[in-house]
ZADO-124078 format. One record per atom (N, C-alpha, C): y, z, x; chain; residue number from 1; atom name. Coordinates in nm, 2 decimals, padded with zeros to 4 digits. Layout:
BEGIN
v_w_u_kette_nr_atom
Y_Z_X_A_NUM_CA
...
% end
This chain:
BEGIN
v_w_u_kette_nr_atom
08.11_10.91_09.40_A_1_N
08.06_11.09_09.40_A_1_CA
08.20_11.17_09.41_A_1_C
08.20_11.23_09.34_A_2_N
08.31_11.35_09.32_A_2_CA
08.31_11.46_09.36_A_2_C
08.38_11.54_09.38_A_3_N
08.42_11.64_09.49_A_3_CA
08.56_11.79_09.42_A_3_C
08.46_11.89_09.39_A_4_N
08.58_12.00_09.35_A_4_CA
08.70_12.02_09.43_A_4_C
08.80_12.04_09.39_A_5_N
08.93_12.10_09.51_A_5_CA
08.88_12.16_09.66_A_5_C
08.78_12.29_09.59_A_6_N
08.75_12.36_09.70_A_6_CA
08.68_12.32_09.80_A_6_C
08.55_12.27_09.79_A_7_N
08.51_12.19_09.88_A_7_CA
08.55_12.07_09.97_A_7_C
08.66_12.00_09.87_A_8_N
08.73_11.87_09.96_A_8_CA
08.84_11.95_10.08_A_8_C
08.92_12.08_10.00_A_9_N
08.98_12.14_10.10_A_9_CA
08.92_12.18_10.22_A_9_C
08.79_12.22_10.23_A_10_N
08.72_12.28_10.33_A_10_CA
08.67_12.14_10.38_A_10_C
08.63_12.08_10.34_A_11_N
08.61_11.92_10.39_A_11_CA
08.71_11.88_10.50_A_11_C
08.86_11.87_10.44_A_12_N
08.95_11.81_10.54_A_12_CA
08.96_11.93_10.65_A_12_C
08.99_12.06_10.61_A_13_N
08.99_12.14_10.72_A_13_CA
08.92_12.13_10.85_A_13_C
08.76_12.10_10.79_A_14_N
08.66_12.10_10.88_A_14_CA
08.71_11.97_10.98_A_14_C
08.74_11.85_10.91_A_15_N
08.74_11.74_10.96_A_15_CA
08.82_11.72_11.06_A_15_C
08.95_11.81_11.02_A_16_N
09.10_11.81_11.08_A_16_CA
09.04_11.87_11.24_A_16_C
08.97_11.97_11.22_A_17_N
08.91_12.03_11.39_A_17_CA
08.86_11.97_11.44_A_17_C
08.75_11.87_11.34_A_18_N
08.68_11.78_11.48_A_18_CA
08.76_11.69_11.51_A_18_C
08.87_11.64_11.46_A_19_N
08.98_11.59_11.54_A_19_CA
09.02_11.63_11.64_A_19_C
09.09_11.72_11.63_A_20_N
09.19_11.77_11.72_A_20_CA
09.06_11.82_11.87_A_20_C
08.95_11.86_11.82_A_21_N
08.89_11.86_11.95_A_21_CA
08.81_11.77_12.00_A_21_C
08.85_11.63_11.92_A_22_N
08.80_11.52_12.00_A_22_CA
08.92_11.50_12.09_A_22_C
09.03_11.50_12.00_A_23_N
09.15_11.47_12.09_A_23_CA
09.16_11.52_12.23_A_23_C
09.14_11.67_12.19_A_24_N
09.12_11.74_12.35_A_24_CA
09.03_11.70_12.47_A_24_C
08.93_11.62_12.40_A_25_N
08.79_11.58_12.50_A_25_CA
08.84_11.46_12.54_A_25_C
08.93_11.42_12.49_A_26_N
09.01_11.24_12.50_A_26_CA
09.08_11.30_12.63_A_26_C
09.17_11.38_12.59_A_27_N
09.29_11.40_12.67_A_27_CA
09.23_11.46_12.86_A_27_C
09.09_11.50_12.82_A_28_N
09.06_11.56_12.95_A_28_CA
08.98_11.44_13.02_A_28_C
08.93_11.38_12.95_A_29_N
08.86_11.27_13.03_A_29_CA
08.98_11.16_13.04_A_29_C
09.06_11.13_12.99_A_30_N
09.15_11.06_13.02_A_30_CA
09.21_11.08_13.18_A_30_C
09.25_11.22_13.19_A_31_N
09.31_11.28_13.31_A_31_CA
09.23_11.25_13.43_A_31_C
09.07_11.23_13.39_A_32_N
08.96_11.24_13.52_A_32_CA
09.02_11.13_13.56_A_32_C
08.98_11.02_13.44_A_33_N
09.03_10.85_13.46_A_33_CA
09.12_10.82_13.53_A_33_C
09.21_10.89_13.48_A_34_N
09.35_10.87_13.57_A_34_CA
09.35_10.92_13.69_A_34_C
09.28_11.04_13.74_A_35_N
09.25_11.05_13.85_A_35_CA
09.20_10.99_13.94_A_35_C
09.05_10.91_13.91_A_36_N
08.98_10.85_13.96_A_36_CA
09.05_10.68_14.01_A_36_C
09.11_10.65_13.86_A_37_N
09.18_10.55_13.91_A_37_CA
09.29_10.54_13.98_A_37_C
09.33_10.65_14.02_A_38_N
09.51_10.66_14.10_A_38_CA
09.45_10.66_14.25_A_38_C
09.32_10.71_14.22_A_39_N
09.27_10.69_14.38_A_39_CA
09.22_10.58_14.45_A_39_C
09.16_10.53_14.33_A_40_N
09.10_10.35_14.40_A_40_CA
09.24_10.31_14.41_A_40_C
09.31_10.31_14.31_A_41_N
09.44_10.24_14.27_A_41_CA
09.50_10.22_14.46_A_41_C
09.51_10.36_14.49_A_42_N
09.62_10.38_14.63_A_42_CA
09.54_10.33_14.75_A_42_C
09.37_10.35_14.72_A_43_N
09.30_10.23_14.86_A_43_CA
09.35_10.07_14.83_A_43_C
09.30_10.04_14.73_A_44_N
09.32_09.90_14.72_A_44_CA
09.53_09.84_14.72_A_44_C
09.59_09.90_14.66_A_45_N
09.72_09.88_14.71_A_45_CA
09.75_09.93_14.87_A_45_C
09.72_10.01_14.96_A_46_N
09.72_10.05_15.05_A_46_CA
09.64_09.90_15.18_A_46_C
09.53_09.86_15.12_A_47_N
09.45_09.73_15.19_A_47_CA
09.53_09.62_15.17_A_47_C
09.58_09.58_15.04_A_48_N
09.67_09.48_15.03_A_48_CA
09.79_09.48_15.12_A_48_C
09.83_09.58_15.12_A_49_N
09.99_09.59_15.22_A_49_CA
09.96_09.55_15.36_A_49_C
09.82_09.66_15.41_A_50_N
09.77_09.61_15.54_A_50_CA
09.75_09.43_15.54_A_50_C
09.68_09.40_15.46_A_51_N
09.63_09.25_15.46_A_51_CA
09.81_09.15_15.48_A_51_C
09.87_09.17_15.40_A_52_N
09.98_09.10_15.38_A_52_CA
10.07_09.15_15.53_A_52_C
10.08_09.25_15.58_A_53_N
10.17_09.27_15.68_A_53_CA
10.07_09.22_15.82_A_53_C
09.96_09.21_15.80_A_54_N
09.92_09.17_15.92_A_54_CA
09.91_09.01_15.93_A_54_C
09.91_08.96_15.80_A_55_N
09.98_08.81_15.82_A_55_CA
10.10_08.75_15.86_A_55_C
10.19_08.89_15.83_A_56_N
10.36_08.85_15.86_A_56_CA
10.38_08.87_15.99_A_56_C
10.32_08.98_16.06_A_57_N
10.33_09.02_16.18_A_57_CA
10.21_08.98_16.28_A_57_C
10.15_08.91_16.25_A_58_N
10.05_08.83_16.37_A_58_CA
09.91_08.94_16.40_A_58_C
09.89_08.99_16.26_A_59_N
09.75_09.08_16.25_A_59_CA
09.78_09.23_16.36_A_59_C
09.92_09.25_16.33_A_60_N
09.95_09.35_16.40_A_60_CA
09.89_09.50_16.30_A_60_C
09.84_09.63_16.36_A_61_N
09.76_09.70_16.24_A_61_CA
09.92_09.76_16.16_A_61_C
09.90_09.77_16.04_A_62_N
10.00_09.87_15.93_A_62_CA
10.03_09.99_15.98_A_62_C
09.97_10.04_16.00_A_63_N
09.98_10.22_16.06_A_63_CA
10.03_10.23_16.19_A_63_C
09.99_10.13_16.26_A_64_N
10.06_10.16_16.42_A_64_CA
10.18_10.07_16.44_A_64_C
10.24_10.00_16.36_A_65_N
10.37_09.96_16.39_A_65_CA
10.45_09.92_16.26_A_65_C
10.46_09.95_16.15_A_66_N
10.54_10.01_16.05_A_66_CA
10.51_10.11_15.95_A_66_C
10.56_10.23_16.03_A_67_N
10.49_10.33_15.93_A_67_CA
10.59_10.34_15.81_A_67_C
10.71_10.27_15.83_A_68_N
10.80_10.29_15.75_A_68_CA
10.73_10.19_15.61_A_68_C
10.68_10.09_15.61_A_69_N
10.64_10.03_15.51_A_69_CA
10.53_10.13_15.41_A_69_C
10.44_10.14_15.56_A_70_N
10.32_10.22_15.49_A_70_CA
10.35_10.34_15.41_A_70_C
10.43_10.44_15.45_A_71_N
10.51_10.55_15.38_A_71_CA
10.58_10.51_15.24_A_71_C
10.63_10.39_15.23_A_72_N
10.71_10.36_15.11_A_72_CA
10.61_10.35_15.02_A_72_C
10.48_10.34_15.01_A_73_N
10.39_10.33_14.92_A_73_CA
10.33_10.45_14.87_A_73_C
10.39_10.55_14.97_A_74_N
10.28_10.72_14.93_A_74_CA
10.40_10.73_14.80_A_74_C
10.31_10.81_14.75_A_75_N
10.39_10.90_14.62_A_75_CA
10.41_10.79_14.50_A_75_C
10.36_10.67_14.46_A_76_N
10.41_10.59_14.37_A_76_CA
10.29_10.64_14.27_A_76_C
10.32_10.67_14.15_A_77_N
10.25_10.70_14.05_A_77_CA
10.26_10.56_13.90_A_77_C
10.18_10.48_13.91_A_78_N
10.18_10.42_13.84_A_78_CA
10.20_10.44_13.67_A_78_C
10.17_10.56_13.64_A_79_N
10.23_10.63_13.51_A_79_CA
10.35_10.62_13.47_A_79_C
10.41_10.60_13.58_A_80_N
10.56_10.63_13.60_A_80_CA
10.65_10.49_13.52_A_80_C
10.54_10.37_13.49_A_81_N
10.57_10.26_13.42_A_81_CA
10.57_10.32_13.25_A_81_C
10.51_10.39_13.22_A_82_N
10.48_10.41_13.08_A_82_CA
10.62_10.44_13.00_A_82_C
10.69_10.39_12.92_A_83_N
10.81_10.44_12.82_A_83_CA
10.79_10.59_12.78_A_83_C
10.91_10.63_12.78_A_84_N
10.96_10.75_12.71_A_84_CA
10.90_10.79_12.58_A_84_C
10.96_10.67_12.52_A_85_N
10.90_10.65_12.36_A_85_CA
10.93_10.54_12.31_A_85_C
10.83_10.49_12.25_A_86_N
10.81_10.36_12.18_A_86_CA
10.81_10.36_11.98_A_86_C
10.85_10.25_11.96_A_87_N
10.91_10.23_11.80_A_87_CA
10.80_10.10_11.76_A_87_C
10.68_10.13_11.66_A_88_N
10.57_10.04_11.69_A_88_CA
10.62_09.99_11.54_A_88_C
10.59_09.87_11.47_A_89_N
10.58_09.83_11.33_A_89_CA
10.43_09.73_11.30_A_89_C
10.36_09.80_11.22_A_90_N
10.25_09.71_11.20_A_90_CA
10.27_09.60_11.04_A_90_C
10.29_09.49_11.05_A_91_N
10.31_09.37_10.94_A_91_CA
10.19_09.34_10.89_A_91_C
10.07_09.37_10.96_A_92_N
09.96_09.34_10.92_A_92_CA
09.90_09.44_10.78_A_92_C
09.98_09.52_10.77_A_93_N
09.91_09.63_10.70_A_93_CA
09.97_09.57_10.57_A_93_C
10.07_09.47_10.56_A_94_N
10.14_09.39_10.42_A_94_CA
10.00_09.32_10.36_A_94_C
09.89_09.32_10.43_A_95_N
09.75_09.25_10.39_A_95_CA
09.65_09.35_10.36_A_95_C
09.70_09.48_10.36_A_96_N
09.57_09.59_10.42_A_96_CA
09.66_09.70_10.26_A_96_C
09.67_09.81_10.37_A_97_N
09.68_09.94_10.28_A_97_CA
09.83_09.99_10.30_A_97_C
09.94_09.91_10.33_A_98_N
10.11_09.92_10.37_A_98_CA
10.13_09.89_10.49_A_98_C
10.26_09.86_10.51_A_99_N
10.30_09.82_10.63_A_99_CA
10.33_09.96_10.77_A_99_C
10.26_09.99_10.85_A_100_N
10.34_10.11_10.89_A_100_CA
10.42_10.11_11.04_A_100_C
10.49_10.19_11.01_A_101_N
10.62_10.22_11.13_A_101_CA
10.61_10.35_11.20_A_101_C
10.58_10.31_11.31_A_102_N
10.51_10.42_11.41_A_102_CA
10.64_10.48_11.53_A_102_C
10.63_10.57_11.54_A_103_N
10.70_10.59_11.70_A_103_CA
10.58_10.73_11.77_A_103_C
10.64_10.67_11.94_A_104_N
10.52_10.72_12.03_A_104_CA
10.62_10.81_12.08_A_104_C
10.58_10.89_12.11_A_105_N
10.71_11.01_12.23_A_105_CA
10.59_11.05_12.33_A_105_C
10.62_11.04_12.48_A_106_N
10.56_11.10_12.56_A_106_CA
10.58_11.22_12.58_A_106_C
10.44_11.30_12.61_A_107_N
10.44_11.49_12.64_A_107_CA
10.34_11.47_12.75_A_107_C
10.31_11.39_12.81_A_108_N
10.23_11.40_12.95_A_108_CA
10.23_11.27_12.99_A_108_C
10.17_11.26_13.14_A_109_N
10.22_11.15_13.22_A_109_CA
10.16_11.00_13.14_A_109_C
10.06_11.03_13.01_A_110_N
09.96_10.92_12.98_A_110_CA
09.93_10.97_12.85_A_110_C
10.00_11.07_12.81_A_111_N
09.96_11.06_12.65_A_111_CA
10.07_11.14_12.58_A_111_C
10.02_11.06_12.42_A_112_N
10.19_11.07_12.33_A_112_CA
10.14_11.09_12.21_A_112_C
10.27_11.19_12.19_A_113_N
10.25_11.24_11.99_A_113_CA
10.29_11.14_11.97_A_113_C
10.21_11.10_11.82_A_114_N
10.27_10.99_11.73_A_114_CA
10.31_11.06_11.55_A_114_C
10.41_10.99_11.52_A_115_N
10.41_10.99_11.40_A_115_CA
10.42_10.89_11.33_A_115_C
10.39_10.84_11.18_A_116_N
10.45_10.70_11.12_A_116_CA
10.46_10.74_10.97_A_116_C
10.51_10.62_10.90_A_117_N
10.52_10.64_10.75_A_117_CA
10.47_10.51_10.73_A_117_C
10.44_10.51_10.65_A_118_N
10.32_10.40_10.54_A_118_CA
10.37_10.38_10.43_A_118_C
10.39_10.25_10.35_A_119_N
10.43_10.22_10.27_A_119_CA
10.32_10.15_10.17_A_119_C
10.26_10.22_10.11_A_120_N
10.14_10.17_10.01_A_120_CA
10.19_10.04_09.90_A_120_C
10.27_10.06_09.86_A_121_N
10.34_09.98_09.73_A_121_CA
10.33_09.83_09.80_A_121_C
10.35_09.84_09.97_A_122_N
10.36_09.70_10.02_A_122_CA
10.23_09.65_10.05_A_122_C
10.12_09.70_10.04_A_123_N
09.97_09.64_10.09_A_123_CA
09.90_09.59_09.99_A_123_C
09.83_09.46_10.03_A_124_N
09.77_09.41_09.93_A_124_CA
09.67_09.42_09.88_A_124_C
09.56_09.46_09.95_A_125_N
09.47_09.54_09.95_A_125_CA
09.47_09.69_09.87_A_125_C
09.55_09.78_09.91_A_126_N
09.61_09.86_09.81_A_126_CA
09.61_09.89_09.69_A_126_C
09.67_09.73_09.64_A_127_N
09.70_09.73_09.50_A_127_CA
09.56_09.69_09.45_A_127_C
09.48_09.59_09.52_A_128_N
09.35_09.58_09.44_A_128_CA
09.24_09.68_09.45_A_128_C
09.25_09.77_09.53_A_129_N
09.15_09.86_09.54_A_129_CA
09.17_09.98_09.39_A_129_C
09.32_09.99_09.41_A_130_N
09.39_10.09_09.30_A_130_CA
09.35_10.03_09.17_A_130_C
09.34_09.93_09.13_A_131_N
09.35_09.79_09.01_A_131_CA
09.21_09.81_08.96_A_131_C
09.15_09.77_09.06_A_132_N
08.99_09.79_09.03_A_132_CA
08.94_09.71_08.88_A_132_C
09.04_09.56_08.90_A_133_N
08.99_09.49_08.78_A_133_CA
09.06_09.51_08.63_A_133_C
09.18_09.60_08.63_A_134_N
09.26_09.64_08.56_A_134_CA
09.42_09.60_08.58_A_134_C
09.47_09.62_08.48_A_135_N
09.64_09.61_08.47_A_135_CA
09.66_09.70_08.54_A_135_C
09.73_09.72_08.63_A_136_N
09.78_09.88_08.69_A_136_CA
09.91_09.83_08.78_A_136_C
10.00_09.93_08.74_A_137_N
10.14_09.90_08.82_A_137_CA
10.11_10.06_08.90_A_137_C
10.13_10.01_09.06_A_138_N
10.16_10.13_09.10_A_138_CA
10.30_10.15_09.14_A_138_C
10.35_10.30_09.17_A_139_N
10.51_10.34_09.19_A_139_CA
10.51_10.29_09.31_A_139_C
10.65_10.24_09.32_A_140_N
10.69_10.20_09.47_A_140_CA
10.74_10.29_09.55_A_140_C
10.77_10.41_09.51_A_141_N
10.77_10.59_09.57_A_141_CA
10.63_10.59_09.62_A_141_C
10.52_10.54_09.62_A_142_N
10.40_10.58_09.67_A_142_CA
10.45_10.59_09.81_A_142_C
10.38_10.70_09.92_A_143_N
10.41_10.69_10.09_A_143_CA
10.35_10.77_10.11_A_143_C
10.32_10.71_10.27_A_144_N
10.22_10.80_10.34_A_144_CA
10.29_10.81_10.47_A_144_C
10.22_10.98_10.52_A_145_N
10.35_11.00_10.65_A_145_CA
10.20_11.07_10.74_A_145_C
10.19_11.06_10.87_A_146_N
10.10_11.11_10.95_A_146_CA
10.16_11.15_11.08_A_146_C
10.07_11.19_11.14_A_147_N
10.06_11.25_11.29_A_147_CA
09.98_11.22_11.37_A_147_C
09.96_11.23_11.50_A_148_N
09.79_11.19_11.55_A_148_CA
09.88_11.21_11.71_A_148_C
09.80_11.13_11.79_A_149_N
09.81_11.15_11.93_A_149_CA
09.70_11.03_12.00_A_149_C
09.78_10.98_12.15_A_150_N
09.73_10.87_12.20_A_150_CA
09.74_10.86_12.34_A_150_C
09.62_10.83_12.43_A_151_N
09.65_10.82_12.58_A_151_CA
09.60_10.69_12.60_A_151_C
09.66_10.65_12.70_A_152_N
09.68_10.54_12.75_A_152_CA
09.62_10.52_12.89_A_152_C
09.54_10.40_12.93_A_153_N
09.50_10.37_13.04_A_153_CA
09.53_10.23_13.10_A_153_C
09.64_10.23_13.21_A_154_N
09.71_10.17_13.25_A_154_CA
09.59_10.01_13.29_A_154_C
09.69_09.91_13.29_A_155_N
09.59_09.82_13.37_A_155_CA
09.70_09.69_13.43_A_155_C
09.70_09.58_13.48_A_156_N
09.78_09.48_13.53_A_156_CA
09.88_09.45_13.41_A_156_C
09.82_09.42_13.30_A_157_N
09.86_09.34_13.21_A_157_CA
09.95_09.46_13.10_A_157_C
09.90_09.59_13.09_A_158_N
09.95_09.69_13.00_A_158_CA
09.82_09.76_12.98_A_158_C
09.77_09.81_12.91_A_159_N
09.73_09.93_12.87_A_159_CA
09.61_09.95_12.75_A_159_C
09.51_10.00_12.78_A_160_N
09.38_10.03_12.67_A_160_CA
09.47_10.18_12.62_A_160_C
09.43_10.18_12.50_A_161_N
09.44_10.34_12.42_A_161_CA
09.36_10.38_12.35_A_161_C
09.33_10.48_12.34_A_162_N
09.25_10.57_12.23_A_162_CA
09.30_10.68_12.18_A_162_C
09.30_10.71_12.10_A_163_N
09.35_10.85_12.01_A_163_CA
09.30_10.85_11.86_A_163_C
09.40_10.92_11.81_A_164_N
09.34_10.95_11.63_A_164_CA
09.48_10.97_11.56_A_164_C
09.46_11.00_11.44_A_165_N
09.56_11.04_11.34_A_165_CA
09.55_11.11_11.21_A_165_C
09.62_11.19_11.16_A_166_N
09.58_11.22_11.03_A_166_CA
09.65_11.17_10.91_A_166_C
09.63_11.06_10.84_A_167_N
09.75_10.99_10.74_A_167_CA
09.71_11.09_10.57_A_167_C
09.87_11.12_10.54_A_168_N
09.85_11.20_10.38_A_168_CA
09.96_11.08_10.32_A_168_C
09.92_11.07_10.18_A_169_N
09.97_10.99_10.13_A_169_CA
09.97_11.03_09.96_A_169_C
10.03_11.01_09.86_A_170_N
10.03_11.01_09.72_A_170_CA
10.10_10.94_09.66_A_170_C
10.10_10.92_09.53_A_171_N
10.22_10.87_09.43_A_171_CA
10.13_10.86_09.31_A_171_C
10.15_10.74_09.26_A_172_N
10.13_10.77_09.08_A_172_CA
10.12_10.63_09.05_A_172_C
10.04_10.58_08.90_A_173_N
10.03_10.46_08.86_A_173_CA
10.02_10.44_08.74_A_173_C
10.08_10.35_08.67_A_174_N
09.99_10.32_08.54_A_174_CA
09.94_10.22_08.48_A_174_C
09.91_10.20_08.40_A_175_N
09.82_10.06_08.31_A_175_CA
09.79_10.06_08.20_A_175_C
09.68_09.98_08.18_A_176_N
09.59_09.97_08.05_A_176_CA
09.46_09.94_08.06_A_176_C
09.37_09.96_08.00_A_177_N
09.23_09.96_08.03_A_177_CA
09.18_09.88_07.93_A_177_C
09.23_09.85_07.79_A_178_N
09.21_09.73_07.72_A_178_CA
09.16_09.74_07.62_A_178_C
09.12_09.90_07.60_A_179_N
09.06_09.97_07.52_A_179_CA
09.13_10.04_07.35_A_179_C
09.08_10.06_07.30_A_180_N
09.19_10.11_07.12_A_180_CA
09.30_10.28_07.21_A_180_C
09.28_10.32_07.32_A_181_N
09.33_10.45_07.36_A_181_CA
09.43_10.38_07.42_A_181_C
09.50_10.27_07.42_A_182_N
09.63_10.21_07.47_A_182_CA
09.66_10.26_07.66_A_182_C
09.79_10.30_07.69_A_183_N
09.81_10.31_07.81_A_183_CA
09.76_10.41_07.87_A_183_C
09.77_10.43_08.02_A_184_N
09.74_10.55_08.04_A_184_CA
09.80_10.59_08.19_A_184_C
09.83_10.66_08.24_A_185_N
09.93_10.70_08.38_A_185_CA
09.83_10.80_08.47_A_185_C
09.84_10.83_08.61_A_186_N
09.77_10.88_08.67_A_186_CA
09.88_10.92_08.80_A_186_C
09.80_11.00_08.88_A_187_N
09.90_11.10_09.00_A_187_CA
09.76_11.10_09.08_A_187_C
09.81_11.09_09.21_A_188_N
09.69_11.09_09.33_A_188_CA
09.77_11.15_09.48_A_188_C
09.67_11.21_09.52_A_189_N
09.71_11.23_09.70_A_189_CA
09.59_11.22_09.75_A_189_C
09.63_11.16_09.89_A_190_N
09.49_11.18_09.96_A_190_CA
09.51_11.19_10.10_A_190_C
09.36_11.25_10.17_A_191_N
09.41_11.24_10.33_A_191_CA
09.34_11.16_10.43_A_191_C
09.39_11.07_10.50_A_192_N
09.24_11.02_10.54_A_192_CA
09.25_11.05_10.75_A_192_C
09.13_11.03_10.78_A_193_N
09.13_11.11_10.93_A_193_CA
09.05_11.02_10.99_A_193_C
09.17_10.92_11.13_A_194_N
09.12_10.80_11.15_A_194_CA
09.13_10.81_11.32_A_194_C
09.00_10.78_11.41_A_195_N
09.03_10.75_11.55_A_195_CA
09.09_10.64_11.55_A_195_C
09.17_10.59_11.65_A_196_N
09.22_10.47_11.67_A_196_CA
09.18_10.42_11.79_A_196_C
09.18_10.27_11.83_A_197_N
09.16_10.24_11.97_A_197_CA
09.22_10.10_11.95_A_197_C
09.26_10.06_12.08_A_198_N
09.30_09.92_12.10_A_198_CA
09.35_09.87_12.23_A_198_C
09.42_09.79_12.25_A_199_N
09.49_09.74_12.35_A_199_CA
09.63_09.69_12.35_A_199_C
09.73_09.72_12.44_A_200_N
09.86_09.67_12.43_A_200_CA
09.92_09.58_12.54_A_200_C
09.98_09.48_12.50_A_201_N
10.01_09.40_12.63_A_201_CA
10.15_09.43_12.64_A_201_C
10.20_09.45_12.75_A_202_N
10.34_09.54_12.78_A_202_CA
10.43_09.44_12.86_A_202_C
10.58_09.39_12.84_A_203_N
10.66_09.33_12.89_A_203_CA
10.76_09.43_12.90_A_203_C
10.76_09.55_13.01_A_204_N
10.85_09.65_13.06_A_204_CA
10.97_09.59_13.09_A_204_C
10.96_09.48_13.14_A_205_N
11.14_09.44_13.17_A_205_CA
11.17_09.40_13.05_A_205_C
11.13_09.37_12.96_A_206_N
11.20_09.35_12.85_A_206_CA
11.19_09.42_12.71_A_206_C
11.12_09.53_12.73_A_207_N
11.11_09.66_12.68_A_207_CA
11.04_09.63_12.53_A_207_C
10.93_09.53_12.53_A_208_N
10.85_09.50_12.43_A_208_CA
10.73_09.50_12.46_A_208_C
10.62_09.50_12.36_A_209_N
10.48_09.51_12.39_A_209_CA
10.43_09.45_12.18_A_209_C
10.29_09.42_12.22_A_210_N
10.21_09.37_12.08_A_210_CA
10.09_09.48_12.13_A_210_C
10.06_09.52_12.02_A_211_N
09.90_09.56_12.03_A_211_CA
09.83_09.54_11.95_A_211_C
09.71_09.55_11.95_A_212_N
09.58_09.50_11.88_A_212_CA
09.51_09.62_11.91_A_212_C
09.43_09.66_11.82_A_213_N
09.33_09.75_11.74_A_213_CA
09.30_09.78_11.62_A_213_C
09.27_09.92_11.62_A_214_N
09.15_09.96_11.49_A_214_CA
09.17_10.08_11.44_A_214_C
09.15_10.13_11.34_A_215_N
09.15_10.24_11.28_A_215_CA
09.02_10.25_11.21_A_215_C
08.93_10.32_11.24_A_216_N
08.84_10.35_11.14_A_216_CA
08.77_10.50_11.12_A_216_C
08.76_10.52_10.99_A_217_N
08.74_10.71_10.97_A_217_CA
08.71_10.69_10.81_A_217_C
08.75_10.83_10.76_A_218_N
08.74_10.87_10.61_A_218_CA
08.85_10.86_10.52_A_218_C
08.88_10.89_10.43_A_219_N
08.99_10.94_10.33_A_219_CA
08.90_10.99_10.21_A_219_C
08.94_11.12_10.17_A_220_N
08.92_11.19_10.04_A_220_CA
09.06_11.20_09.99_A_220_C
09.00_11.21_09.86_A_221_N
09.12_11.21_09.72_A_221_CA
09.13_11.42_09.69_A_221_C
09.23_11.43_09.73_A_222_N
09.29_11.53_09.69_A_222_CA
09.32_11.60_09.53_A_222_C
09.37_11.48_09.51_A_223_N
09.39_11.48_09.39_A_223_CA
09.42_11.36_09.32_A_223_C
09.30_11.29_09.21_A_224_N
09.31_11.18_09.17_A_224_CA
09.29_11.24_09.04_A_224_C
09.38_11.21_08.91_A_225_N
09.40_11.23_08.76_A_225_CA
09.48_11.18_08.69_A_225_C
09.39_11.12_08.60_A_226_N
09.47_11.04_08.52_A_226_CA
09.41_11.08_08.34_A_226_C
09.52_11.00_08.25_A_227_N
09.54_11.05_08.10_A_227_CA
09.58_10.95_08.04_A_227_C
09.56_10.94_07.94_A_228_N
09.60_10.85_07.81_A_228_CA
09.77_10.91_07.76_A_228_C
09.83_10.84_07.76_A_229_N
09.99_10.91_07.75_A_229_CA
09.97_10.90_07.59_A_229_C
09.87_10.86_07.52_A_230_N
09.91_10.91_07.38_A_230_CA
09.84_11.09_07.37_A_230_C
09.77_11.15_07.46_A_231_N
09.71_11.27_07.48_A_231_CA
09.71_11.30_07.61_A_231_C
09.80_11.33_07.65_A_232_N
09.82_11.36_07.79_A_232_CA
09.74_11.52_07.86_A_232_C
09.71_11.61_07.71_A_233_N
09.65_11.73_07.74_A_233_CA
09.49_11.68_07.78_A_233_C
09.43_11.61_07.78_A_234_N
09.33_11.55_07.82_A_234_CA
09.30_11.45_07.97_A_234_C
09.30_11.49_08.06_A_235_N
09.27_11.44_08.18_A_235_CA
09.12_11.45_08.24_A_235_C
09.14_11.31_08.32_A_236_N
09.03_11.29_08.38_A_236_CA
09.03_11.32_08.51_A_236_C
08.92_11.37_08.60_A_237_N
08.94_11.40_08.72_A_237_CA
08.84_11.27_08.83_A_237_C
08.85_11.20_08.91_A_238_N
08.79_11.07_08.94_A_238_CA
08.80_11.11_09.12_A_238_C
08.80_11.24_09.18_A_239_N
08.81_11.23_09.32_A_239_CA
08.72_11.20_09.40_A_239_C
08.72_11.12_09.49_A_240_N
08.60_11.06_09.58_A_240_CA
08.65_11.08_09.73_A_240_C
08.55_11.08_09.78_A_241_N
08.55_11.02_09.92_A_241_CA
08.50_10.90_09.99_A_241_C
08.52_10.84_10.07_A_242_N
08.52_10.70_10.10_A_242_CA
08.56_10.67_10.28_A_242_C
08.46_10.58_10.32_A_243_N
08.50_10.52_10.45_A_243_CA
08.62_10.46_10.45_A_243_C
08.68_10.43_10.56_A_244_N
08.85_10.38_10.58_A_244_CA
08.84_10.29_10.69_A_244_C
08.85_10.15_10.69_A_245_N
08.87_10.07_10.81_A_245_CA
09.02_10.00_10.80_A_245_C
09.10_10.01_10.93_A_246_N
09.20_09.92_10.89_A_246_CA
09.25_09.85_11.05_A_246_C
09.28_09.74_11.03_A_247_N
09.30_09.66_11.17_A_247_CA
09.47_09.67_11.19_A_247_C
09.48_09.69_11.37_A_248_N
09.62_09.68_11.36_A_248_CA
09.70_09.60_11.44_A_248_C
09.81_09.54_11.39_A_249_N
09.84_09.41_11.50_A_249_CA
09.98_09.46_11.46_A_249_C
10.03_09.52_11.59_A_250_N
10.15_09.63_11.56_A_250_CA
10.28_09.51_11.67_A_250_C
10.42_09.52_11.61_A_251_N
10.47_09.47_11.76_A_251_CA
10.57_09.59_11.80_A_251_C
10.60_09.61_11.95_A_252_N
10.67_09.75_11.99_A_252_CA
10.79_09.74_12.03_A_252_C
10.88_09.83_12.03_A_253_N
11.03_09.88_12.11_A_253_CA
11.00_09.93_12.20_A_253_C
10.97_09.96_12.35_A_254_N
11.01_10.04_12.44_A_254_CA
11.13_10.11_12.50_A_254_C
11.14_10.25_12.51_A_255_N
11.29_10.28_12.59_A_255_CA
11.28_10.39_12.67_A_255_C
% end
């Protein structure tokens, strides 16, 4: 299914607006969940400390005999254990649409602005889709750039995360389709909009983490033109829109 440039641009703008609205809702719900979890966590921590102190002090109530112990646990915020920034690399992209190098920068107590670089040339599935059964060489300078937002929900061993990203990619390719007209060349650019969710195991004392998750959304071609090198004045437009799914397995370094 092909689209003209104007409808495609309008679609991208509309989808981008929808994504940002979704991220705003995610952030609001995350703050509500954090407040609820924080209130519940304080109750659990307080009861655990009461139980522990009672065992050590012969069943004396914590609030009566050891206010210094009780007060020492007031004001603790679990989100202080989140790092200011994280660098992640997703090597599983080598089997998909290219490895991803991603930076996360904390902007709220549990929210991060995310930026990334993707190298499509190193993705096996990317080459298979572009080739589509033909002899094709993709330019090694093909590149994907993107930004997004993530919100984390802390657990005992790590954190659940939910967010989304926009990815813009561009590049060129050349090949031969085996007919009498010979070689061809192409230039393309795409935009993808994908929600992202998963779980991150963290080792804060070592500054390391492992994330497992998934991206699922759509991508649309802003440009997808090709032509025979013997007659470059005649171009063919094959822009289309399709679903896109990527599995995430990232290794991170926290700072």
